[in-house]
Phi, psi and omega in degrees: 000135177239090183221126179237146177238120178227151174226130181188192183244144176291137180271341175204171180295150181292155172255146179231160177189186180222140176286169179300332180273006173090013180269126182279149177219158176223128180239136177211161182250130181251127174268121182250114182290140177274159178293329187253167178239150176249124182053036177081356184256133177296146178243154180217151170259143181249114186244129175277134180238136175239128174244139188247158173053228183296325178295321177296319180299318179293318177299315180297323185285323190252345183263150177204166178309134179090343179292142179266134183225158168244135182231134171243129180182183180266146179251157174215132182262138177235148177222148178200170179255126181283172179303331180276003178086000180274138175292137177233157179210161179202146174258128174242136180247131172266115189286133167265329182210141177225123176255133180272110186264342181283138173300161188317316188263000184275166182083175180241147177199164178281145176299148178239177178303327182294341180271354184296150176304135180089351178287145182287129177283143179294147177291145182237134176284119184295332180289322184254340184078006181266150181293144176267121184243135175286123181305334181292337181276347181289143183279000179227000000 
């Protein structure tokens, strides 16, 4: 079984694109903190995550640098030799599920049309602090 569960913060804004056959994707890197510290400094692993189709659309719309996410998915390890001759490796996770863990206003992102003066603010659930979304508006 190849199933990974990670929780961490995005280290930069997500990248998006479309394959030649028209399938949309969203790729982002998550810093996952380790339980221990080395020389008093916290350590983290950086995992690249790719979300496809509707899930990728939602990630592109709602994620930004600094946002906290939980990701469930399959991993694939890659290795190559860099230009400097050093061996390099990376773990990439293909997301099956992404949970947005940051409350609505945390993290950093560029303003959008929805942030313009006079734009309707999304409804917020006072108990959880999360935006209330109409299921009809979800892309998947």
